[in-house]
N, C-alpha and C positions, 0 to 999 in steps of 0.2 A: 600354534594352529595345527590341527590334525590334518594329515594328508589322506583324505577319504578316497582317493584313487590310488589304492595301495598296490604294491607289487608282492608277489610271492615267488621266492626263489626255489626252484626245484633242484635241490642239491642231489648229488649221487650220479645217476647215469647221464645227465645232461648238464655238465658243468657250465656255469655262466649263462644258462638260459633262464629267462624271466617270463612269467605269465602275468598278464595284466588282467586283474579281476576287479571290476568296479563295484563299489558299495551301492546297494539299491537306494535311489534318492529318498524314498519314503522313510528309510531307516534313519536318515540324518536328523529328522525332526523328533526322533524318539530317544535321543541320547540321554536326556535328562531324567528319564524314568525307567532305567534299567532295560532300555530297548523297547518300551511300549508306552504309547500315549493312551489316554482315555478317550474313546470315541463317545460323542454325545448319543444317548439313547433315550427314546421317549418312555422307556419302562425301567422299573427297578426289578431286581431279582424276586421272583415269586417263591418265597421260602416254602410255602405249603406244597407247591408243585415239586420243587426240588426234593424235599424230604420224602415225598411219595414215591420217588424213584429208587429209594434205598430200603430194602426189606428190613435192615437192622433196626429201623425206627419203629417197626410194628411187631417186633419179636419180644417175647417176655424177658429173654436173657439180656437184651440190650436197650430196650425202649426206655427204661428208667435210669439209665446211666448217662450222664453228661460227658461226652467223649472229648477230652482235650489231649489225646495222645495220637492225633492224626499224622503228625510228622513221622511217627514210627510205622504207619500203615493206615490207610483210610478204609472206610467201609467200602464194600463192592456194590456197584449199582446193579439194579435188577437185570439190565440188558446183558451184562457180563455173566451174571449167575445163570441166566437162561441159556446163553450160548454154551457155557461150560457144561451145563447139565445135558443139553442136547448132544454135544459132541460125545460125552461119555456114554450116553444111552443109545445114540443112533449112528455115530460115526467112528467108534473106537476100533478102527482097523488101520492097516498101513495106508496112508493117503496116496492120492494121485493114480490109483488103479482104475480100470474100466467099470468095475462093479459100483452100483449106486452109492453105498455108504463110503467107499474109498474115494470115489470121484468127488462127492460132495464135501468130504472132509478136507481134501486138498483145496477145493474151491474156497472153503471158509478160511483156511490159512492164508491163501492168496488175497482174499478180501481184506483180512486184517492188515496185512502189509500195505496193500494199495491205499486203503482208506486212512490209516494212521500216517502214512507218508504224505498224503495229500493234505491232511490236517496240519502237519508240521511244515508244509511248504517245500518239500524235497522230493526227489525222484523215488519211485518205489523200490528200486534196487539199492538205494543208499541207506535203507533202514534194515538193521539186523535185530534179531531177538536172541536173548541168552538168559541163563538162569538167574542172573542178578547183575546190577550195575558194577559191583565189585569184580565179579568174574569177567565181565565184558572188558573192564579196564585192564585187568591182568593180561587178557588175550591181546589187546592193543599194545600194551607195553612190550610183550614178547615180539610183536611185529616191529616196533620201533627199535628194539634191542638189535635186531639184524640189520636195520636200515641205517641207523645212526653210526657215525664214525667216532673213535676216541678223539677227544679234544673238542667235539661239538658240545653244545649246551642246551639245557632245557630250563624253564622257569616254573617253579611250583609256589604255592602260597602256604602260609600257616593258618589260613582261615578255613581250609577245606575239611570235609569229612575225610577219613583216612582212605576211602575208596579212590579219591582223585589225588592222592598224595603219595601213599606208600608204594604203589606199583611203579610210579615214575621215579621215585627216589632210589629205588633199587637199581636203576640203570647206572648209578655211580659205580657199581661193581664192574661194569664194562668199560670204564674210562670216560663215561659221559659226565660232563660238569653239571652239577645241579645247583641252581641259584634260587634262593628263597626270597620271594616277594612278601614282605612282612606287613601285617596290619598294625594300626595304631593300638598300643597296649591298653590304652584307657577306653577307647570307644569301639574297638574292633573294626574300624573303617579300613578298607583296602583302597588306598589312594592311587589312582592311575599315574600321578606324577612320580610316585616312588618306583613304578615299573620302568619308566623311561631309562634310567641309568643302567638297568640290568639288560637292556636290549642292545645287541650288536650283531655283526655278521655271523657270529658263531652260533647264535641261538636258533634252534630248529623247531621248538615247541614251547608254547605257553599254556599252562593249565591253571584254571581258576574256577570257582563256583559262581553260578548266576546268583545264588543266595546261600549263605552258610546256614547249616542246620542248628547252630547255636547263636550266631550273631543276628541272623534274620535280615540284615540289610541287603537290599537288591542292588547288585553291582551293575554298572553300565556296560553291558556286553558289547554293544555296537562300538562304543568308544574304545574299549580295551582291545577288541578284535582288530579294529582298524590300526591301532598302534602296533600290535604284534605283526600284522600282515605287512605294514610298511617297513618293518625291520627284516622281513623275509622269513618269518616264523609261522608255523601252523598253530592253530588254537584248539584246545580241548576244554569244553565247558561242562561242568557237572551241574545238571539241571534238576537233580533229584529233589531238592528242597524248594524249587520254584514251580515246577510243572504242575503240582497239585492245585495251584492257584490260578490256572489257566494255561492251556497248552501254547507254547510259543511258536511264532513263525520263524523257524530255524533258518529257512532260506533268506529271510530278511535280516535276521540278526547277524548272520555271516560266519559263525565258527565252522571249522572244518570237521569237528567232532562235537556231538551233543549227546549226553547220556541222561537217562532218567529211569525211574522204576514204576512199572505198571501198578504194583500193589500199593503205591502211594497216590495213584491217580485213578482210584475207583475200579481197578482191574485185578487180574490174577498176578501171581508171584513170578513176574518176568522182568528182565532188564531190557529196555529199548535203547538202541545205539544208532545214531546217525553218523555215518562217515561219508563225507562228500567225495564225489567221484575223483577229482584230481589227486587227492591224497590216497584214497582207497586203491587206486591203480598203481601208486608208487610203492606202497607197503607190501612186503612179502606175504603171500598166501599163508594163512594159519589153519586152513581146513584141509580136507583130503585133496591130493594133487589133482584129481580129475574134476573137482569143483572150483578150481582156481579161476575159471573164466566167468563165474557167476558172482557178481559183486557182493551180494549180501551173504554168500556162503564163505567168502574169504576169511571172515572173522568169527565163524561158527564151527569150531573144531569138533564138537560133539553133536550127536543127534538132538534136534530141538524138541521141546515139549509141544507136541502137535495140538493137544487140547487147549493149552493155555494160550498159544499163539492165536488159534481160532477165536478164543474168547476175547482177545484184545480188540476185536472189531466192535465189541459192546461199548468200549470207551468212545468210539466214534459215533455209535448210535446215541449215546447219552448226550454228547455235545450237540448233535443234530436235533434231538428232542428239545433241548433247552433253547436252541436257536429258533425252532419252529414255534414253540410256545410263547416266546417273548417277541415274536414279530420281526426277526432278523430279515433284512432284505435278501432277496435271491442273489446268489453269487457262488464263488468257488468255496470249496471246503475250508480253505485257510482263512478266507474272509469271514465266513460264518463262525469259524473258531475264534477269530479275534473279537467278534461281537460278543460271544459268550465269555471269553477271557475278561473283557472289560466289565461285564455284568458281575462276574465273580469277584473281581478285585474291588469294585465299588462297594459290594456288600461286605467284604472282609475288612476294608478300611473303616467302614461305619461301625462294625462290631469291635474292632481292635483298639481304637483310640481310648475308650473307657477303661479297658484293661491296662493299657500302658499308663494312663493317668493314675490308676489305683495303685500301681506298684512302684512308680519311679521316685516317689517322694518318701518312701519308707526307709527309716534309718537302718533297719536290719536286713535290707534287701538291696542287692545291686542288679539293676536291669542291664543285661548285655545287649549292646546294639542301640539303634536309634530309638528315641521316645516319640517319634512322629510316625503315625500309621502309614502314611503315603509312601514312606521311604523303605518299608520293610514288609516281609511276609508275616502272617500271623503265627509265627513260631517264636515264642517268648521264653528265653532262658533266664533264670534268676539264680544268682549266687547268693545263698542265704548264710546268715550268721549261724543259724540252727542247722540241724542235719536235714538235707533235702529228702533223704529216704523216709525219715520220720514224718516230714511234712506231706510227702506223697501218700503215706499210709493214712494220715488223717483226712486227706482229701477223699481217698477211696472209701473211708468210713462214712463220708457224707454223700456218697453216690457220684463223685467226680473222678473220672479216670484221667490221670496225667502221667508224667514220666520223671524218673530220677535216675541219672546215670552220667557217664562222660559222653555218651552218644557217639562213640567212635570219632570224637572231635578233640582228642587229647592235645594235639598241637595248638588248636585254637584256644582251648581253655588255658593251657600253659602260657600262650602268648598274651593273654589278658590277666595273668597272675592268679588264675583259679586252679586249685589242685584237681587234676582228673580223678584222684582217689576219692576226694570228697564229692565231686560231681556237682550238678546243678539240678534245680527243679525246672522242668520244661513244660510249658502250657502251649498247645498247638491246636489250631482248628482250621476249618476250610469254609467255603461258601455255604455248605449245608448246615452249619451250626446255627442254632436259633438264638434270638436275643434272650429268651428265658434261660437257656443254658449258660450264656455269659453271665447273666444276673446271678444264677446259682453258683457259678464259680467265684464271682466277686464276694458273695456272702460267705462262702466257705473260706476264702482267703482272709477275710476280716476275722474269722474265728481263730485261724491257726497262725497267722503271722503277728 
């Protein structure tokens, strides 16, 4: 039985002190679906309205391409493009000054932080922006490098993208013990029961993905976070491969760190990083010494990209537009975000199952991860008997854009007995994908597999 009233030990300056942090009661009911339940909604996702929000679907260069490489980067929504264009044409000055362009530029940057934090269910100063999730993680790892003591331990997985694995593993150079939580080599499943033996009083941090970028299975964040917190460890969740399928309520899920990439969530090329206050105040400042008292500046050592931060408010605009169009009840930003999340996921599950059914029984194809759409994101990696790069070329010739690579998931592929040198064919989509595009993909796969 999980102890959902967990303790977090604040090691370091206050030895023996424990802070009691209760799990949100609503979160308990969401353990079985990766931290989210599906709310009943009187509407289904209006695909025509959704696609009208993305200029790529009306441009000659992209309109005729069926895009199944969304896990590598989604199309940007019109709200983001408009905000980015406005910033570069009307606000491109040093922000926060008294002159109108400077003042408005600063206000738009603040708006992005405030609104995205509200959508994620966290305080505004708990959200930081950086050039990428990988770089954000390296900055955090440097902070932990100074805070952790030799002999203390962290837990990482072999299911992660290298961004949430490599930076943490390098702490072994400082005498930190690195323990690996390994997935099932046949299924790719990351079993919470296998985590339990790795947890003891020396563990300070547990790192894992909400969803792997090659396995696709959605991990139960609430359950895993509760286990780690009960052992006195902080939690870092890589949400890069999950957030494109609905922004999570990070405050309810409970991790101390949550990372994702705006360019995979219909936005500009930025990494967004939530670091909750109790942990952020413990870790040493990584920014300029005179910015150390501003929480979101503690983990931003370089000057931020003003225009791209401001454009991130367009992601919140998009969620709000979907909520309004689909009749979401009035409420908080995070509640309306959850409404939209469930619309997105229901649409993706509907489109995903036919694809899984089409590939799981083929003799020359190994589907990585679950074969049930409800248990995974629409990120489908296939280990082929043939060359995945040649298969990808053949798809491209049929107007289908997919991906062939190791996708920076070398450890995950090796853990499932797949050579990273050979790689996999990856087919990935989001809620804006149409049924006609899925049908086109299935027909192309019939031709080439």
